[in-house]
C-alpha positions as CSV (number, residue, x, y, z in Angstrom):
1,X,79.6,-116.6,-144.6
2,X,80.7,-113.0,-144.2
3,X,83.1,-111.3,-146.6
4,X,85.8,-109.8,-144.4
5,X,88.6,-108.9,-146.9
6,X,88.4,-105.6,-148.8
7,X,88.8,-105.6,-152.6
8,X,92.3,-106.4,-153.7
9,X,93.6,-107.9,-150.5
10,X,93.0,-111.6,-151.3
11,X,95.3,-111.7,-154.4
12,X,99.0,-112.5,-153.8
13,X,100.9,-110.5,-156.5
14,X,103.9,-112.9,-156.4
15,X,101.6,-115.8,-157.4
16,X,99.8,-114.0,-160.3
17,X,102.2,-115.0,-163.1
18,X,102.2,-118.7,-162.0
19,X,98.4,-118.8,-161.8
20,X,97.9,-117.2,-165.2
21,X,100.5,-119.5,-166.9
22,X,99.0,-122.6,-165.3
23,X,95.6,-121.7,-166.9
24,X,97.3,-121.0,-170.2
25,X,99.0,-124.4,-170.2
26,X,95.6,-126.0,-169.7
27,X,93.7,-124.4,-172.6
28,X,95.1,-126.2,-175.6
29,X,92.2,-127.0,-177.8
30,X,89.8,-126.4,-174.9
31,X,87.6,-123.4,-173.8
32,X,88.4,-120.8,-171.2
33,X,85.5,-118.8,-169.8
34,X,85.8,-115.1,-169.1
35,X,83.3,-112.9,-167.3
36,X,83.2,-109.3,-168.6
37,X,82.5,-106.6,-166.0
38,X,85.3,-106.2,-163.4
39,X,87.0,-109.3,-164.9
40,X,88.4,-108.3,-168.3
41,X,86.6,-104.9,-168.6
42,X,86.5,-101.9,-166.3
43,X,83.2,-100.0,-166.2
44,X,84.3,-97.1,-164.1
45,X,84.3,-94.7,-167.1
46,X,80.7,-95.8,-167.8
47,X,79.6,-95.1,-164.3
48,X,81.4,-91.8,-164.1
49,X,79.8,-90.7,-167.4
50,X,76.4,-91.4,-165.9
51,X,77.1,-89.4,-162.8
52,X,78.5,-86.5,-164.9
53,X,75.4,-86.4,-167.1
54,X,73.2,-86.4,-164.0
55,X,75.2,-83.6,-162.6
56,X,75.0,-81.6,-165.8
57,X,71.2,-82.1,-165.9
58,X,70.9,-80.9,-162.3
59,X,73.4,-78.1,-162.5
60,X,75.7,-79.6,-159.9
61,X,79.2,-78.9,-160.9
62,X,80.7,-81.3,-158.4
63,X,78.9,-84.3,-160.0
64,X,79.3,-82.9,-163.6
65,X,83.1,-83.2,-163.0
66,X,83.0,-86.8,-161.7
67,X,86.1,-88.7,-162.8
68,X,86.4,-92.5,-163.2
69,X,88.7,-92.5,-160.1
70,X,85.7,-91.6,-157.9
71,X,84.0,-94.9,-158.7
72,X,85.4,-97.3,-156.1
73,X,82.5,-99.6,-155.5
74,X,78.9,-100.3,-156.6
75,X,77.6,-98.0,-153.9
76,X,76.8,-94.6,-155.4
77,X,77.3,-93.0,-152.0
78,X,81.0,-93.8,-152.2
79,X,81.1,-91.9,-155.6
80,X,79.2,-89.0,-154.3
81,X,81.4,-88.7,-151.2
82,X,84.5,-88.6,-153.5
83,X,82.8,-85.9,-155.6
84,X,82.5,-83.7,-152.6
85,X,78.9,-84.4,-151.6
86,X,78.2,-84.1,-147.9
87,X,76.4,-87.0,-146.1
88,X,73.3,-84.9,-145.4
89,X,73.0,-84.0,-149.1
90,X,73.1,-87.6,-150.3
91,X,69.6,-88.4,-149.0
92,X,68.2,-85.9,-151.5
93,X,70.3,-87.1,-154.4
94,X,70.5,-90.8,-154.2
95,X,67.0,-91.9,-155.2
96,X,66.8,-89.9,-158.4
97,X,70.5,-90.6,-159.3
98,X,69.9,-94.3,-158.8
99,X,67.0,-94.3,-161.2
100,X,69.0,-92.3,-163.7
101,X,71.9,-94.7,-163.3
102,X,69.7,-97.8,-163.8
103,X,68.2,-96.4,-167.0
104,X,71.6,-96.0,-168.6
105,X,74.1,-98.5,-167.1
106,X,72.6,-101.6,-168.7
107,X,72.6,-100.2,-172.3
108,X,74.8,-100.6,-175.3
109,X,75.4,-96.9,-175.6
110,X,77.0,-96.6,-172.2
111,X,79.0,-99.9,-172.1
112,X,80.9,-98.6,-175.2
113,X,82.9,-96.6,-172.7
114,X,84.3,-99.7,-170.9
115,X,88.1,-100.1,-170.8
116,X,90.3,-103.2,-170.6
117,X,91.7,-104.6,-167.4
118,X,95.5,-104.5,-167.5
119,X,97.0,-107.3,-169.5
120,X,93.6,-108.7,-170.6
121,X,94.1,-108.1,-174.4
122,X,97.4,-109.9,-174.5
123,X,96.2,-112.8,-172.3
124,X,93.1,-113.4,-174.4
125,X,95.2,-113.5,-177.5
126,X,97.6,-115.9,-175.8
127,X,94.7,-118.2,-175.2
128,X,94.0,-118.4,-178.9
129,X,97.7,-118.7,-179.7
130,X,97.8,-121.8,-177.4
131,X,95.0,-123.3,-179.5
132,X,92.4,-122.6,-176.9
133,X,88.9,-121.2,-177.3
134,X,87.4,-118.1,-175.6
135,X,83.9,-118.0,-174.1
136,X,82.8,-114.6,-173.0
137,X,80.1,-115.6,-170.5
138,X,78.4,-112.6,-168.9
139,X,75.4,-111.4,-167.1
140,X,74.9,-108.7,-169.7
141,X,71.7,-109.1,-171.7
142,X,71.2,-109.3,-175.5
143,X,70.5,-105.6,-176.0
144,X,74.0,-104.8,-174.7
145,X,75.6,-106.8,-177.4
146,X,76.4,-104.1,-179.9
147,X,78.0,-101.8,-177.3
148,X,79.9,-104.7,-175.9
149,X,81.5,-105.4,-179.3
150,X,82.4,-101.8,-179.6
151,X,84.3,-102.0,-176.3
152,X,86.0,-105.2,-177.5
153,X,87.2,-103.5,-180.6
154,X,88.4,-100.5,-178.7
155,X,90.3,-102.8,-176.3
156,X,91.8,-105.0,-179.0
157,X,90.0,-108.1,-177.7
158,X,89.4,-111.1,-180.0
159,X,85.9,-110.7,-181.5
160,X,83.3,-113.5,-181.5
161,X,83.4,-115.6,-184.6
162,X,80.9,-118.3,-183.7
163,X,83.7,-120.9,-183.3
164,X,86.9,-120.2,-181.4
165,X,85.5,-117.0,-179.8
166,X,81.9,-116.9,-178.5
167,X,79.9,-114.3,-176.6
168,X,77.1,-115.7,-174.4
169,X,74.6,-113.0,-173.3
170,X,71.6,-113.7,-171.2
171,X,68.3,-113.2,-173.1
172,X,66.7,-110.4,-171.0
173,X,67.8,-107.8,-168.5
174,X,65.5,-109.1,-165.8
175,X,66.9,-112.6,-166.0
176,X,68.8,-113.5,-162.8
177,X,72.6,-113.5,-163.3
178,X,73.1,-116.6,-161.0
179,X,70.4,-118.6,-162.8
180,X,71.9,-117.6,-166.2
181,X,75.4,-118.8,-165.2
182,X,73.8,-122.1,-164.1
183,X,72.3,-122.4,-167.5
184,X,75.7,-121.8,-169.1
185,X,77.3,-124.4,-166.8
186,X,74.8,-127.0,-168.0
187,X,75.4,-126.1,-171.6
188,X,79.2,-126.4,-171.0
189,X,78.8,-129.8,-169.5
190,X,76.8,-131.0,-172.5
191,X,79.7,-129.8,-174.7
192,X,83.1,-130.6,-173.3
193,X,83.6,-128.6,-170.2
194,X,86.2,-125.9,-169.7
195,X,89.9,-125.7,-169.0
196,X,89.8,-122.4,-167.1
197,X,87.4,-119.8,-165.9
198,X,87.8,-116.2,-164.7
199,X,85.2,-114.2,-162.8
200,X,85.1,-111.4,-160.1
201,X,82.0,-112.6,-158.3
202,X,82.7,-115.0,-155.4
203,X,79.4,-116.7,-156.0
204,X,80.2,-117.4,-159.6
205,X,83.8,-118.5,-159.2
206,X,82.7,-120.9,-156.5
207,X,80.0,-122.3,-158.8
208,X,82.5,-122.8,-161.6
209,X,84.8,-124.8,-159.2
210,X,81.9,-127.0,-158.1
211,X,80.7,-127.6,-161.6
212,X,84.2,-128.1,-163.1
213,X,86.5,-129.2,-160.2
214,X,89.4,-130.0,-162.6
215,X,89.4,-126.6,-164.3
216,X,91.7,-123.7,-163.4
217,X,89.2,-121.4,-161.8
218,X,90.6,-117.9,-161.0
219,X,89.0,-115.1,-159.0
220,X,89.6,-111.4,-160.1
221,X,90.1,-109.5,-156.9
222,X,88.7,-106.3,-158.3
223,X,85.2,-105.6,-157.0
224,X,81.9,-107.5,-156.6
225,X,78.3,-107.2,-155.5
226,X,79.2,-107.4,-151.8
227,X,77.1,-110.5,-151.2
228,X,78.3,-112.2,-148.0
229,X,80.1,-115.0,-149.8
230,X,83.8,-116.0,-149.4
231,X,85.8,-117.3,-152.3
232,X,86.6,-121.0,-151.8
233,X,90.0,-121.5,-150.2
234,X,91.4,-123.5,-153.2
235,X,90.6,-120.8,-155.8
236,X,93.5,-118.4,-156.4
237,X,92.9,-114.6,-156.8
238,X,94.7,-112.2,-159.1
239,X,94.6,-108.4,-159.6
240,X,94.7,-108.3,-163.4
241,X,96.2,-110.3,-166.3
242,X,99.7,-108.8,-166.3
243,X,102.4,-111.5,-166.3
244,X,106.1,-111.2,-165.6
245,X,108.3,-111.8,-168.7
246,X,109.8,-115.2,-169.2
């Protein structure tokens, strides 16, 4: 299947409050699963910091001034373009910048810079207020745990307590994200399933719906890996966690 819709065009803003409230109504004394990157956390500041540091190292003022707004996808070429780098220059920059990026992006030190998705803090707290449980289920690996908790504290998110709030990190960086999510699904089935799940990756929200057809599975229409997978038709999309009053 080919992904045709650009980021942000699948979600229907008028439906967002209804979708979020329906999931809240389902979580009483049951878990809700939340992915992290591009679901409840924004990593644009993390990525921009890496580009700025690379620019400073190379003496390139354009890159050294990279703002978070220049990060519009996972393709570094998009960021370079918005920083004023011409197409013919990119070929000489991308290989070294990509290595520089990879060495830093998946670390605790850099993920401390992540910021919350709009409305995420209040929504997570509402889950607990309804008597629900929070499972942060992420493709981040164990060594990113400390920095992840720093970003949680900065965002005002509920912190893992081993009971009502848990953080599930994959063991190693090289572990496949899809395989890790499958392991998590099997673990959830052995427990008592989930009431709701939120994720930005089409592959992962589809897998949640297939594993837990009765759950309120919600797609965050932010960004994703650009794999050619469509979100299942019966899975709603939202832009963020902001709800209308009432």
